[in-house]
N, C-alpha and C positions, 0 to 999 in steps of 0.2 A: 580696128585699131583700138586699144585701150583708153580711155576715158580722159587719165592723166595723162599720156603721152599725146594724145589731141590737143588738150588744153595746154601743155605747155611747148608744142608745136605753133600753136595759134599766136602766143604770148608775145614770142618772139623778144624777147628779149636777153641779151647778153652781156656779159661782164666781160671787157675783152679792151682792146685798144680803140680809142674812139674820141670821144670827148672828155677831157680830164674832168674828175670827180677826186672829192677829199673822202675818207673812213674817218669817223670818229669813234674811238672805243667807249663804248656806254657799259655794258656788263656782260656776264660770260656766268654760265650756269656748269652743270657737268657733262652737257651734249655739244654745247651750241658758245659760240661766241657773238656779240650780237654788237652792232657799227649803226651810228646814226652818217645817212651819206648827204654830201652837198654837190650841186654842181658848178658852186662856183670855181674858178679859175686862181684863188689865191691859194698860195702855199703857206696860210695862217696853220700854226698849230693847235691852236684853243678854240674850240666853239662858241661860238658868243653868248648861244642862248644855253646850254648844258653846262659850258667851261670844264667841258671832255678833253683829255688831250687827243692831239690826231695829226696825221701826216696828209700830204698830196700822197694819190697813187701816181702821181707822173706817167710813166711811160705804161702803165697797167692802168686802163683806164676804162669807163662805161659810157656806150652810148644812152646817155641822159632820154630817157621816156616818161613822158608825164603819167603815167600809170605808176610811176615809182614814188609821186611827190605825197607827202607826208606818210612815208614808210618807212621803215629800218630794214636794215640788211642780218640775218640770222646765215652764219655759216656753219656747217658741221666740224666737229674735232673729230682727228684721228685715233679710235679707240674703238678697239673690236665689238665694244658692247652697243653700239651707237648703231641705229638702223642706218643707210642709205637714205638721203635726202627722195628721192624718187618713191622709195617704198614706205615711209614718214605719209609721205603727203598720197600715196595712193590711200592708207589707211584713214587719212583725215576726211576726204573727199567721200569714202564708200563706208566709212562707218562711225564718222563721228559728225560731220556737219550736218547729215540727216537726223540727228537727234535733237536739234537746235533751234529755235526761231531764227528767224533771220536777223542780224544785228545783231547776236548772240556773242560771235566769235570773234578773235583777231583775223582778218583776211591773210590769206596765204596768196601768194602771187611767186609762182617756180619763175627760174631766170638760171639761164646756161650762163654757165661760166667756165672759166680756163684756169690752166696750172701756173700761169704767169699771174695772172689777177690775184689767185689765191697765193702764192710765194710772196710777192708784194704784202700781202697783209698780215702774212707771217712776220714778216720782219718786222712790220710796225708792232705786233704782240713781243718779238723779243726785244724792240726796245723799250717799250710801256714799262715789260717784266724789268730791264737792267736799270730804268729810271723810278723803281719801286712803286708803280702805279698800278701792277698788277696785283691780285691777293696771291699770297703766300701759295696757299695749298691749289691753286691753278697754273703754277710754275712749271714748266719741262713739258705740257701736254698743247698740240698746237692744233691747226687746221688740217683736213685729209687735203692734200693737193692733188689725189685724183678723182677727187668727188666732181661730177659733170655738175649739177647743181646747185645753186642757192637759193634762199627764199627771203622774198620781201615780204616784209609782214606791217599791219596796220601799226601806226607810231600813236602811244598812249601816253607820249610826254607830258610835261605840265606846259601853260602857255600863260601869258597873259591875264587872260582871264580863267584858268583853269588850275587846281593842285592837281598833283595825282599823287597815286597812291596802286599799289599793289602787294597781292599776297598769296599763300595759296590755303586755297578750304582744305587741303589734306580726306581724311577720312570722315566724312559727313554723318557715316555710320559705324555703328560697332561692329567690328571685326566679326564675320560668322564664327570663327576660332575659337572666340576668348568664350573664358567659363561664364556659366550662370554666376547672376549676382555678383560681374565684376563692380568694381567700384573705382576703375579706370577709361575710357574709353583707347581705341588703339594709338592713335595722336598721343596723348597724355600719357598712356604706358610707356610708348617709346621714347618719351622726353623725358619720363622719369628716370629712367634706366641709363639713356647717354648722360643724364647730369652726375647720376653715381659711379657708372663704369667709368666714361670718359671725362668724368671731372669738369662738365660744363655747366657754367655758372645760369641762373633762369634769365631770359633775355627778355627786353619790355615788350617786343612785340610775341610773346607767347598770350597765345591762348587757346581754349576748347574749340573744337570746330562744333561741338554739339552745340555752343553758344548761339551758334546763328541762325539756328531753325526754331528756337522759343519764343515764347510772347512774352517774356517778364521784361517789362525796358530798361530798367535797371542794369541788370545782366547784360543785354544787350548792349547798354549804353557804355558800360564796360571793357566789353570784347573789341567794343568799334575804336576805343581809347587806345587799347594795345596795339590794336593793329596800325592805326596814323601814327601812335609815338615810336613804332618798330618801322614804320619805312621811311624811305630814303626822300618822296617826295611831299611830305607835308610837315612844314615850318612848324614848330612846340608851340608857338604864339596862337596860332590859328585852330590846334587840334578842337577845343571845345564847340568853336561854329560847324566845322566839318563831322564831329560825331551829330551835331542838331541836323546839319542837313543829310546826312546818311540814315538815320533811324527811321526814316518812316520809308524810306527805300527798302532796307532790311528788314520791316517788320512784314511786308509784302511779298517780300524775295520769291517770286517763282521763280527765278533760274539756279537760287541755292536749292531750294525744294528740289528742283529737276535734278540736279548733278547728285542730290542724296538717292533717290529713289534711280537713278542710272546706275550711280556706284553699287547699289544692291540687285539690284535687277540683271544686272552683266557678271556678277561672282556673289550669288547666295548661297553657296557651300564653304567660301573661306580657303583661305592660301594653302592650306593645308592637304586639302582634298580634290581642290582644283587642277584640271590640266593646265599646266602654262603655259602651251602651245595652243591652248583653245584661243579662238579670235577674240570671242567675249570678257576671257580671264583679261587678255593682254589689254581690252578696252578699259574694263574696270582700274587695271591697274594705273595706266593714262588720266583715266578721271580721278585719281587718288590724287595725282601730284600736278595738277596741270595750275595755272597761277591764273586769279581775278584782278585785272585791270581797272583802275576806277577814275576817271577824269572827271572832276566835282567841285563846280562853279564855285569859286572865290567869297561872292555875296551873293546875299537873299537875293538882291535884285539883278544880278547881272544877265544878260542876255544869253550868256552857256547856259549849256544844258548837260544833265548829267548822264556818262557814257560809261556805260560795264559790259565789259568781254570777256571772254576767258580766252586764253592762249598755253603756250607751252604743251601744246598737245600731239607732242610726237608719239609716236607708239612706244609703248614699253614691253620690250621683247625681252623673252628670257635667255637668250645669248648671252655670253662669257661669264656664264656661273651666277647671272643676276636668279634664275628659279631657284637655286641650291639656297642663296642671300635672303631672299625671299622667306623661304620657309624657315632657317635657322635664326631668321629673325621672329617670327611669328613663335616658334618653339622655346626660344628663350623669354620672352615675354609671358608665355605661359607656365615652365617653369621654375620659373623664378621668384613668380608670384607677381608680378608686373602689374597685372590687370588686375588683380583682388587688393591690391595695396598691401601685401601681406610677406614683402620683401627682407631680406636683413639689411638694416642700413643703421649705421649712425647720424642718417639726416632726418628731421624732421618732418614725414610727410611731403618728399620731393612730387611736383605734378599735383598739387593740393587744388589745383584751378579747375580739376576736369566736373563737368557738371552732374557726372554720374556721383560722386563724391558728395557734393552739394546736398543732392536730391534728400540724401538719408539723414542729414544733418536737421 
């Protein structure tokens, strides 16, 4: 029997009828919706810790297991480009988890689920959508009600001792397909193109991923300030204190360096030459879109410890025309001069924060 199926069998946690729980909508991305779970029997619709909107699952319930304490619930959306939970988890166990030291990743605990439970969760999504509490760009897409598994994941939410922050390191190495003497890295080139073509204004959380690997303390502090200022979990008044606490960690950050090395190792030739169905290439694309979660002590003298984990490591497959999208995007960046900063635009120097352009000044 395959190791993933064995583990799920051993877990024996089922989202079904049993003890009532509440689901609180926290966030969602392109592939999943994340809920906070509570074993309380109250029908309160607002979670007192997060302030998030929620409703009781009433008849659709979870036999609450201690292994779910401190976890969030991640449910897969019903989209053809998203791999089934069991496939993503198999990839996580066999291809991702062995690459990193223990404690570096958001833990994943597969749970069996039921159509009734997922229908109830979808009802809640529709209610949140109707109340204007769901992002407009996520409207109309709901959970896959025929998905037999859900995933319980480590909660990296803030608490009374910790602030929280999350960000995507994105491409920590230049694209192997980029032209020589490029003035923008892959992430900054794509951001510049989108700012012009899609009329996207610069965001407070924008930063160049390459700055996370440098030795310049001032540049690193500026990057951390951008990350924290753009994060939902850090209050503006405490950002300078958090930057001071995080800077020593990132100056010797082996996890970021390891992520950089793995991205290059798994895709040394670039999107235009790679076989999109190659497992190493899919792993590289997965690592280029993961999230770094941080729980940061609010004060220097707190007993709380800095906790840093990587998550959002679902397998990036070429299904659903993704391969064509990846290649077309890369070709646009090259042909349009976005890597070399030779694009035709009336906007002065979009994406000017890239470390590659700074190094030439």
